[in-house]
Biopython code that builds the backbone (N, CA, C, O; Angstrom):
import numpy as np
from Bio.PDB.StructureBuilder import StructureBuilder

atoms = [
    (1, "MET", "N", (0.871, -1.200, 0.087)),
    (1, "MET", "CA", (0.097, 0.028, 0.005)),
    (1, "MET", "C", (0.938, 1.221, 0.111)),
    (1, "MET", "O", (1.784, 1.374, 0.991)),
    (2, "THR", "N", (0.635, 2.190, -0.958)),
    (2, "THR", "CA", (1.451, 3.361, -0.888)),
    (2, "THR", "C", (0.916, 4.484, 0.137)),
    (2, "THR", "O", (-0.157, 4.396, 0.734)),
    (3, "ASP", "N", (1.835, 5.560, 0.250)),
    (3, "ASP", "CA", (1.555, 6.417, 1.354)),
    (3, "ASP", "C", (0.316, 7.087, 1.046)),
    (3, "ASP", "O", (-0.356, 7.437, 2.017)),
    (4, "ARG", "N", (-0.224, 7.396, -0.381)),
    (4, "ARG", "CA", (-1.153, 7.987, -0.658)),
    (4, "ARG", "C", (-2.548, 7.330, -0.489)),
    (4, "ARG", "O", (-3.604, 7.914, -0.245)),
    (5, "GLN", "N", (-2.341, 5.953, -0.672)),
    (5, "GLN", "CA", (-3.622, 5.120, -0.298)),
    (5, "GLN", "C", (-3.884, 5.068, 1.368)),
    (5, "GLN", "O", (-5.030, 4.969, 1.807)),
    (6, "ARG", "N", (-2.824, 5.136, 2.162)),
    (6, "ARG", "CA", (-2.967, 4.993, 3.349)),
    (6, "ARG", "C", (-3.659, 6.234, 3.869)),
    (6, "ARG", "O", (-4.566, 6.156, 4.697)),
    (7, "MET", "N", (-3.172, 7.507, 3.319)),
    (7, "MET", "CA", (-3.782, 8.589, 3.611)),
    (7, "MET", "C", (-5.298, 8.489, 3.533)),
    (7, "MET", "O", (-6.045, 8.732, 4.481)),
    (8, "TYR", "N", (-5.679, 8.117, 2.340)),
    (8, "TYR", "CA", (-7.063, 8.040, 2.096)),
    (8, "TYR", "C", (-7.807, 7.050, 2.874)),
    (8, "TYR", "O", (-8.962, 7.270, 3.239)),
    (9, "ALA", "N", (-7.139, 5.889, 3.158)),
    (9, "ALA", "CA", (-7.792, 5.099, 4.027)),
    (9, "ALA", "C", (-8.058, 5.594, 5.328)),
    (9, "ALA", "O", (-9.168, 5.476, 5.847)),
    (10, "ARG", "N", (-7.219, 6.073, 5.809)),
    (10, "ARG", "CA", (-7.337, 6.828, 7.234)),
    (10, "ARG", "C", (-8.386, 7.934, 7.265)),
    (10, "ARG", "O", (-9.155, 8.000, 8.224)),
    (11, "ALA", "N", (-8.460, 8.907, 6.143)),
    (11, "ALA", "CA", (-9.292, 9.729, 6.059)),
    (11, "ALA", "C", (-10.807, 9.374, 5.895)),
    (11, "ALA", "O", (-11.722, 10.083, 6.314)),
    (12, "ALA", "N", (-10.975, 8.020, 5.140)),
    (12, "ALA", "CA", (-12.135, 7.539, 5.188)),
    (12, "ALA", "C", (-12.500, 6.926, 6.521)),
    (12, "ALA", "O", (-13.652, 7.075, 6.929)),
    (13, "VAL", "N", (-11.621, 6.252, 7.231)),
    (13, "VAL", "CA", (-12.049, 5.844, 8.521)),
    (13, "VAL", "C", (-12.333, 6.870, 9.507)),
    (13, "VAL", "O", (-13.091, 6.597, 10.438)),
    (14, "LEU", "N", (-11.789, 8.062, 9.402)),
    (14, "LEU", "CA", (-12.087, 9.191, 10.320)),
    (14, "LEU", "C", (-13.319, 9.816, 9.854)),
    (14, "LEU", "O", (-14.027, 10.193, 10.788)),
    (15, "LEU", "N", (-13.859, 10.073, 8.515)),
    (15, "LEU", "CA", (-14.967, 10.463, 8.069)),
    (15, "LEU", "C", (-16.099, 9.290, 8.639)),
    (15, "LEU", "O", (-17.077, 9.695, 9.267)),
    (16, "CYS", "N", (-15.940, 8.021, 8.422)),
    (16, "CYS", "CA", (-16.860, 7.378, 8.831)),
    (16, "CYS", "C", (-17.041, 7.339, 10.292)),
    (16, "CYS", "O", (-18.200, 7.209, 10.685)),
    (17, "GLY", "N", (-16.143, 7.423, 11.125)),
    (17, "GLY", "CA", (-16.242, 7.704, 12.559)),
    (17, "GLY", "C", (-17.067, 8.953, 12.893)),
    (17, "GLY", "O", (-18.029, 8.947, 13.661)),
    (18, "ALA", "N", (-16.579, 10.059, 12.220)),
    (18, "ALA", "CA", (-17.417, 11.295, 12.361)),
    (18, "ALA", "C", (-18.735, 11.110, 12.198)),
    (18, "ALA", "O", (-19.533, 11.471, 13.064)),
    (19, "VAL", "N", (-19.164, 10.439, 10.898)),
    (19, "VAL", "CA", (-20.799, 10.104, 10.564)),
    (19, "VAL", "C", (-21.257, 9.471, 11.613)),
    (19, "VAL", "O", (-22.314, 9.915, 12.059)),
    (20, "PHE", "N", (-20.751, 8.490, 12.196)),
    (20, "PHE", "CA", (-21.471, 7.556, 13.263)),
    (20, "PHE", "C", (-21.475, 8.468, 14.506)),
    (20, "PHE", "O", (-22.519, 8.341, 15.146)),
    (21, "LEU", "N", (-20.790, 9.162, 14.916)),
    (21, "LEU", "CA", (-20.737, 10.027, 16.178)),
    (21, "LEU", "C", (-21.764, 10.854, 15.773)),
    (21, "LEU", "O", (-22.728, 10.803, 16.538)),
    (22, "ALA", "N", (-21.915, 11.739, 14.654)),
    (22, "ALA", "CA", (-23.124, 12.668, 14.407)),
    (22, "ALA", "C", (-24.528, 11.906, 14.449)),
    (22, "ALA", "O", (-25.566, 12.411, 14.875)),
    (23, "VAL", "N", (-24.422, 10.835, 14.028)),
    (23, "VAL", "CA", (-25.626, 10.173, 14.035)),
    (23, "VAL", "C", (-26.093, 9.898, 15.278)),
    (23, "VAL", "O", (-27.221, 10.221, 15.650)),
    (24, "GLY", "N", (-25.171, 9.228, 16.051)),
    (24, "GLY", "CA", (-25.570, 8.978, 17.497)),
    (24, "GLY", "C", (-26.105, 10.107, 18.536)),
    (24, "GLY", "O", (-26.914, 9.972, 19.453)),
    (25, "VAL", "N", (-25.432, 11.209, 18.124)),
    (25, "VAL", "CA", (-25.638, 12.577, 18.891)),
    (25, "VAL", "C", (-27.209, 13.114, 18.401)),
    (25, "VAL", "O", (-27.972, 13.743, 19.134)),
    (26, "ALA", "N", (-27.487, 12.719, 17.021)),
    (26, "ALA", "CA", (-28.817, 13.290, 16.623)),
    (26, "ALA", "C", (-29.807, 12.275, 17.224)),
    (26, "ALA", "O", (-30.856, 12.757, 17.650)),
    (27, "ARG", "N", (-29.641, 10.973, 17.323)),
    (27, "ARG", "CA", (-30.546, 10.223, 18.042)),
    (27, "ARG", "C", (-30.756, 10.320, 19.681)),
    (27, "ARG", "O", (-31.593, 9.717, 20.354)),
    (28, "GLY", "N", (-29.876, 11.141, 20.068)),
    (28, "GLY", "CA", (-30.195, 11.361, 21.367)),
    (28, "GLY", "C", (-29.225, 10.243, 22.453)),
    (28, "GLY", "O", (-29.330, 10.170, 23.677)),
    (29, "GLU", "N", (-28.436, 9.568, 21.695)),
    (29, "GLU", "CA", (-27.632, 8.808, 22.469)),
    (29, "GLU", "C", (-26.579, 9.422, 23.540)),
    (29, "GLU", "O", (-26.241, 8.727, 24.498)),
    (30, "LEU", "N", (-26.169, 10.469, 23.402)),
    (30, "LEU", "CA", (-25.236, 11.041, 24.035)),
    (30, "LEU", "C", (-26.011, 11.257, 25.517)),
    (30, "LEU", "O", (-25.292, 10.998, 26.482)),
    (31, "ALA", "N", (-26.956, 11.562, 25.729)),
    (31, "ALA", "CA", (-27.799, 11.754, 27.104)),
    (31, "ALA", "C", (-27.813, 10.302, 27.491)),
    (31, "ALA", "O", (-27.490, 10.216, 28.676)),
    (32, "THR", "N", (-28.049, 9.177, 26.980)),
    (32, "THR", "CA", (-28.117, 7.947, 27.361)),
    (32, "THR", "C", (-26.616, 7.631, 27.861)),
    (32, "THR", "O", (-26.458, 7.191, 29.000)),
    (33, "LEU", "N", (-25.807, 7.794, 27.236)),
    (33, "LEU", "CA", (-24.409, 7.595, 27.538)),
    (33, "LEU", "C", (-24.006, 8.223, 28.856)),
    (33, "LEU", "O", (-23.342, 7.596, 29.681)),
    (34, "PHE", "N", (-24.453, 9.591, 29.064)),
    (34, "PHE", "CA", (-23.736, 10.319, 30.299)),
    (34, "PHE", "C", (-24.686, 9.703, 31.416)),
    (34, "PHE", "O", (-24.258, 9.594, 32.565)),
    (35, "LEU", "N", (-25.910, 9.319, 31.100)),
    (35, "LEU", "CA", (-26.791, 8.778, 32.205)),
    (35, "LEU", "C", (-26.264, 7.349, 32.853)),
    (35, "LEU", "O", (-26.217, 7.151, 34.067)),
    (36, "LYS", "N", (-25.887, 6.415, 31.878)),
    (36, "LYS", "CA", (-25.130, 5.262, 32.457)),
    (36, "LYS", "C", (-23.896, 5.653, 32.916)),
    (36, "LYS", "O", (-23.547, 5.087, 33.953)),
    (37, "ALA", "N", (-22.981, 6.614, 32.357)),
    (37, "ALA", "CA", (-21.773, 6.671, 33.020)),
    (37, "ALA", "C", (-21.863, 7.128, 34.537)),
    (37, "ALA", "O", (-21.347, 6.585, 35.514)),
    (38, "THR", "N", (-22.545, 8.114, 34.488)),
    (38, "THR", "CA", (-22.928, 8.641, 35.872)),
    (38, "THR", "C", (-23.535, 7.613, 36.962)),
    (38, "THR", "O", (-23.145, 7.733, 38.123)),
    (39, "ASN", "N", (-24.368, 6.722, 36.676)),
    (39, "ASN", "CA", (-24.802, 5.843, 37.250)),
    (39, "ASN", "C", (-23.598, 4.824, 37.677)),
    (39, "ASN", "O", (-23.524, 4.391, 38.828)),
    (40, "ILE", "N", (-22.767, 4.515, 36.771)),
    (40, "ILE", "CA", (-21.757, 3.543, 37.355)),
    (40, "ILE", "C", (-20.768, 4.200, 37.936)),
    (40, "ILE", "O", (-20.112, 3.567, 38.764)),
    (41, "CYS", "N", (-20.484, 5.299, 37.724)),
    (41, "CYS", "CA", (-19.350, 6.093, 38.478)),
    (41, "CYS", "C", (-20.001, 6.415, 40.143)),
    (41, "CYS", "O", (-19.217, 6.528, 41.085)),
    (42, "LEU", "N", (-21.146, 6.509, 40.288)),
    (42, "LEU", "CA", (-21.882, 6.793, 41.671)),
    (42, "LEU", "C", (-21.911, 5.377, 42.338)),
    (42, "LEU", "O", (-21.774, 5.257, 43.555)),
    (43, "GLU", "N", (-22.087, 4.354, 41.537)),
    (43, "GLU", "CA", (-21.932, 3.053, 42.266)),
    (43, "GLU", "C", (-20.785, 2.531, 42.624)),
    (43, "GLU", "O", (-20.707, 1.714, 43.541)),
    (44, "CYS", "N", (-19.745, 2.956, 41.924)),
    (44, "CYS", "CA", (-18.474, 2.658, 42.099)),
    (44, "CYS", "C", (-17.902, 3.267, 43.482)),
    (44, "CYS", "O", (-17.202, 2.565, 44.212)),
    (45, "ILE", "N", (-18.209, 4.518, 43.793)),
    (45, "ILE", "CA", (-17.880, 4.970, 44.810)),
    (45, "ILE", "C", (-18.926, 5.058, 45.951)),
    (45, "ILE", "O", (-18.855, 5.884, 46.860)),
    (46, "GLY", "N", (-19.827, 4.203, 45.830)),
    (46, "GLY", "CA", (-20.856, 3.926, 46.947)),
    (46, "GLY", "C", (-22.025, 4.938, 47.282)),
    (46, "GLY", "O", (-22.609, 4.931, 48.366)),
    (47, "ILE", "N", (-22.257, 5.651, 46.433)),
    (47, "ILE", "CA", (-23.096, 6.725, 46.609)),
    (47, "ILE", "C", (-24.630, 6.430, 45.946)),
    (47, "ILE", "O", (-25.669, 6.861, 46.444)),
    (48, "GLY", "N", (-24.568, 5.768, 44.962)),
    (48, "GLY", "CA", (-25.690, 5.581, 44.055)),
    (48, "GLY", "C", (-26.123, 4.095, 44.577)),
    (48, "GLY", "O", (-27.080, 3.514, 44.064)),
]
sb = StructureBuilder()
sb.init_structure("model")
sb.init_model(0)
sb.init_chain("A")
sb.init_seg("    ")
for serial, (resi, resn, name, xyz) in enumerate(atoms, 1):
    if name == "N":
        sb.init_residue(resn, " ", resi, " ")
    sb.init_atom(name, np.array(xyz, "f"), 0.0, 1.0, " ", f" {name:<3s}", serial, name[0])
structure = sb.get_structure()
């Protein structure tokens, strides 16, 4: 694989990740993620 092909492959993977991130945020998954993370964190320190 040449350097130019690697550059295009990396750009494609980065773009794909950005698209999936945007779709998740648009669906409201970010709020769910933060809620679950908060619950896990509070359970670890014994408050929740």
